[in-house]
C-alpha positions in Angstrom: 0.2 -0.1 0.1 2.6 2.4 0.6 4.7 1.6 -2.7 1.6 2.1 -4.5 0.5 5.5 -2.4 4.1 6.2 -3.4 3.6 6.1 -6.8 0.5 8.2 -7.0 2.6 11.0 -4.9 5.1 10.5 -8.0 2.6 10.7 -10.9 0.7 13.7 -9.1 4.3 15.5 -8.6 5.1 14.6 -12.2 1.6 15.9 -13.4 1.7 19.0 -11.7 5.2 19.7 -12.5 4.3 18.9 -16.5 0.9 21.2 -16.3 3.3 24.3 -15.1 5.3 23.9 -18.2 1.9 23.6 -19.9 0.7 27.0 -18.5 3.9 29.3 -18.9 7.0 29.6 -21.0 9.4 29.0 -18.5 13.0 30.3 -20.1 16.1 28.0 -19.1 13.8 25.3 -18.4 13.6 21.6 -19.1 10.8 22.2 -21.8 9.0 18.7 -22.2 6.7 17.6 -25.2 3.4 16.2 -24.7 4.7 12.7 -23.7 7.1 14.8 -20.9 10.3 14.1 -22.9 12.5 17.4 -23.6 12.1 19.0 -26.6 15.3 18.6 -28.7 14.9 21.3 -31.3 18.1 23.2 -31.0 19.1 26.8 -33.3 15.7 26.0 -34.5 12.9 28.6 -36.1 8.6 27.8 -36.1 6.5 27.9 -39.5 3.1 28.7 -38.9 0.8 26.8 -40.9 -3.4 26.3 -41.4 -3.7 27.4 -37.6 -0.5 25.0 -36.5 2.8 25.9 -35.1 6.0 23.4 -36.3 9.2 24.1 -35.0 12.3 22.7 -36.4 15.2 22.4 -34.7 18.8 20.0 -34.6 18.6 16.9 -32.6 21.4 17.2 -30.4 21.6 14.0 -28.7 24.3 11.2 -27.3 27.8 12.4 -26.6 29.2 15.8 -26.9 33.0 15.7 -28.0 35.7 18.4 -29.1 37.0 18.0 -32.7 40.8 16.8 -32.2 42.8 19.7 -33.0 40.7 22.1 -33.3 42.5 25.6 -32.3 38.6 26.9 -30.7 36.2 25.2 -28.6 34.6 22.8 -31.4 32.4 21.2 -29.2 30.1 18.1 -31.6 27.9 15.4 -30.9 27.2 13.3 -33.6 24.7 15.1 -36.1 21.2 13.7 -35.4 18.9 15.3 -38.1 16.0 17.8 -38.3 13.4 17.3 -35.6 10.3 18.5 -35.7 7.6 19.3 -32.8 3.8 21.1 -33.4 1.4 23.1 -31.0 -1.7 25.1 -31.4 -1.0 27.6 -28.7 3.2 27.7 -28.1 3.1 26.0 -24.8 2.1 22.3 -25.5 4.4 20.8 -28.4 3.6 17.2 -29.7 6.8 15.4 -31.4 6.0 14.9 -34.9 9.6 12.8 -35.6 12.6 13.5 -37.6 12.1 15.9 -40.2 15.3 15.0 -42.1 16.8 12.0 -41.4 20.5 12.1 -40.9 22.9 9.6 -43.0 24.7 6.8 -41.1 26.4 4.8 -43.9 27.8 7.5 -46.6 31.0 9.9 -44.9 30.6 11.7 -48.5 26.8 12.7 -47.6 26.5 16.4 -46.6 23.8 14.5 -43.8 26.1 12.0 -42.9 26.7 11.8 -39.1 30.6 12.9 -38.8 28.6 16.5 -40.5 27.2 19.5 -39.3 24.2 20.2 -39.7 22.6 23.6 -38.2 20.1 26.3 -37.8 17.2 24.6 -39.8 14.3 27.1 -41.5 11.0 25.9 -43.0 9.1 28.1 -45.4 5.6 27.7 -47.2 5.5 28.3 -51.0 2.1 28.6 -51.6 3.1 28.5 -55.4 4.3 25.1 -55.4 2.9 23.8 -52.7 6.1 22.7 -51.3 7.3 23.4 -47.4 10.8 24.0 -48.1 14.1 23.4 -45.5 16.9 26.0 -45.4 19.7 24.6 -43.1 24.0 25.1 -42.7 25.8 22.5 -44.2 29.7 22.5 -42.7 32.8 19.6 -42.6 33.6 19.1 -39.0 36.3 22.0 -39.1 33.6 24.4 -40.5 35.7 24.5 -44.0 32.3 23.5 -45.9 30.6 26.4 -45.5 27.5 26.1 -47.1 23.9 26.0 -47.1 21.7 23.3 -47.6 18.0 22.8 -48.9 15.2 20.2 -48.3 11.2 20.4 -49.8 8.6 18.4 -48.2 4.9 17.7 -49.6 4.0 18.0 -45.7 5.0 20.3 -42.8 6.1 17.7 -40.8 8.6 16.1 -43.3 10.2 13.7 -44.2 12.0 16.1 -46.5 13.9 15.5 -49.4 17.5 16.6 -49.3 18.3 18.6 -52.6 22.1 19.3 -51.9 24.1 22.2 -50.8 25.8 25.6 -52.1 27.6 28.0 -51.4 25.2 31.3 -52.5 26.6 33.0 -55.6 30.2 31.5 -54.7 30.0 33.0 -51.2 30.6 31.1 -47.9 27.7 30.4 -45.4 27.4 29.8 -41.9 24.9 30.3 -39.5 21.8 31.9 -41.4 18.1 32.3 -41.5 15.4 32.6 -43.8 13.4 35.8 -43.6 10.0 35.6 -45.8 8.1 38.9 -46.6 4.7 39.6 -47.1 4.4 39.9 -50.6 5.8 36.2 -50.7 9.2 37.3 -51.2 12.2 35.3 -49.6 15.7 36.0 -48.1 18.5 34.1 -47.2 20.5 35.8 -44.6 23.9 34.5 -43.9 27.3 35.1 -41.9 29.8 35.2 -44.5 33.5 35.6 -45.7 34.6 33.7 -42.2 31.8 35.1 -40.5 33.1 38.7 -40.9 30.0 39.8 -43.0 26.6 39.2 -43.1 24.9 39.0 -46.6 21.5 38.9 -47.4 20.2 36.9 -50.9 17.0 37.0 -52.5 15.4 33.4 -53.3 14.2 32.4 -56.6 10.1 32.2 -56.7 10.1 28.6 -55.9 12.7 29.4 -52.8 15.0 26.3 -54.0 18.0 28.4 -55.2 19.3 31.8 -54.9 18.6 34.9 -57.4 22.0 37.4 -58.2 20.2 39.8 -55.7 23.0 39.4 -53.4 23.6 42.2 -50.7 26.5 42.4 -48.2 25.7 44.2 -44.5 27.3 44.4 -41.3 30.8 44.5 -43.3 33.9 43.4 -41.1 30.9 43.3 -38.3 31.8 39.8 -37.2 27.8 39.0 -36.7 26.4 35.6 -36.3 23.2 33.9 -35.3 20.4 36.0 -37.3 17.1 36.4 -36.7 14.6 39.2 -38.7 11.6 40.3 -38.4 9.2 43.2 -39.6 7.4 46.0 -37.6 5.7 49.2 -38.7 7.3 48.7 -42.4 10.7 48.3 -41.0 13.1 45.1 -41.3 14.8 44.1 -37.5 18.1 42.4 -38.1 19.1 40.5 -34.5 22.8 39.0 -34.3 25.1 37.7 -31.9 29.1 38.4 -31.7 31.5 35.5 -32.7 32.5 33.6 -29.9 32.1 30.1 -30.2 29.7 28.6 -27.7 30.3 31.3 -25.0 27.7 33.9 -25.1 27.8 37.5 -25.5 25.9 40.6 -26.3 23.3 40.7 -29.1 23.0 43.8 -31.4 20.4 44.8 -33.9 20.4 46.1 -37.0 17.7 48.1 -38.8 16.2 48.8 -42.8 13.6 50.2 -44.5 14.1 48.3 -47.4 15.5 44.6 -46.8 17.8 44.5 -49.8 19.0 48.1 -48.7 21.0 50.5 -46.1 21.3 48.6 -42.4 22.0 50.5 -39.6 24.1 48.6 -36.5 22.5 49.9 -33.0 23.3 48.7 -29.5 22.1 45.4 -27.1 18.3 45.0 -27.3 18.6 43.4 -23.8 17.6 45.2 -20.9 18.9 44.5 -17.1 20.6 41.6 -15.3 22.6 39.2 -17.4 21.4 41.3 -21.0 25.2 41.9 -21.6 25.0 38.0 -22.3 21.9 38.1 -24.0 20.7 36.0 -20.7 23.5 33.6 -21.4 22.1 32.8 -24.9 22.4 33.1 -28.4 19.4 34.4 -31.3 18.0 31.4 -33.2 14.2 33.1 -34.4 12.2 35.7 -34.1 8.6 34.4 -33.8 5.6 36.8 -34.6 2.6 35.4 -33.0 -0.9 34.9 -34.9 -3.6 37.1 -33.4 -1.8 38.9 -31.2 -0.7 42.3 -33.3 2.7 43.6 -32.9 3.3 40.2 -30.8 6.8 38.6 -31.3 9.0 36.1 -29.2 12.9 36.1 -29.6 13.8 32.9 -29.6 17.6 31.7 -28.3 19.4 28.8 -27.5 21.7 28.6 -24.3 24.4 26.4 -24.9 25.8 23.9 -22.9 29.0 23.6 -24.7 30.6 20.1 -22.7 27.0 18.5 -23.0 25.1 20.0 -25.9 21.9 17.8 -25.1 21.2 19.4 -21.9 21.3 23.3 -23.7 18.0 24.9 -22.6 15.9 27.2 -24.9 15.2 31.2 -23.8 12.0 32.3 -25.2 11.1 36.0 -24.0 8.7 38.9 -25.5 10.1 41.5 -27.8 8.6 44.2 -27.5 8.8 48.1 -29.4 8.4 51.3 -28.2 7.0 54.6 -29.7 10.3 55.1 -31.6 10.5 51.6 -33.5 12.9 50.6 -30.5 13.2 47.0 -30.1 13.5 45.3 -26.3 13.9 42.1 -24.6 13.3 42.1 -20.7 13.9 38.6 -19.0 10.9 37.0 -17.3 11.2 34.0 -15.5 7.4 32.6 -16.5 5.1 34.3 -19.1 2.1 33.7 -21.5 2.1 34.5 -25.3 -0.2 37.4 -25.2 -1.2 36.9 -21.7 -0.4 37.5 -18.1 3.0 36.6 -16.1 
């Protein structure tokens, strides 16, 4: 009888714990999916399609190791492919499976477990009816510096890998994809040994790059791009290039996406703002049905145990002059009260 009571108590505690996560976003805490397993979707991005949010991210699983001979803290896990989770409310996330499978047999494949598969972003093409995923593809020493693309008929996948490219011959590492209101899509990527950011317009089917490629933040050494549009102005959030160690974010603005960009100071405020709350930008998500509400998504990397890295999701707000602000909250609800 005592054992039964103990089991019931344990179930109650677990239920309360999971229920707490279901009621609020708790930045930096373990985020369980609907089955109680930690969400594994790092460096991710989110697609909203037909009333459902789809969260895609890197699967970080297994032992973390450092690449031998690397001159920087090149900590890695074997590439696990890209995961997909779905949600109606941004709180409860159902695991949909592996959207893009890694390759275990062919070591020459871009998707081999020995390679780098990072920062997946998925957008929907209304003209073709295809879901298109772009991601950073690299070798262990990060010398490959390419962008990979995959397509699917369904948001949850499976995605078919199409190959990788250096956009217009340029090195491409940390990246994001931004889809504008008019359906045009743009690839933001760190290039030139991560010293300069590029923006390249994608073709109408989103599967390749046009020649419309612009260099911005020249010699500013920025990475981890995350983009949004507010009041007809474009905002680009980035981090410095300090490996796995966090640093202060900055943001840049432009009135035209392929126009002139102006860099500004750190949008984060308060304690730990100088380290972006010990995290690095990944994506900016507009909340559907909530006018001018955005979520700043970031990763708190655990470089020696990458599977244990956490997610930092915080409200992104804009002041009267269009100045963005990010402030730490221990718990909060999208579109609700703390």
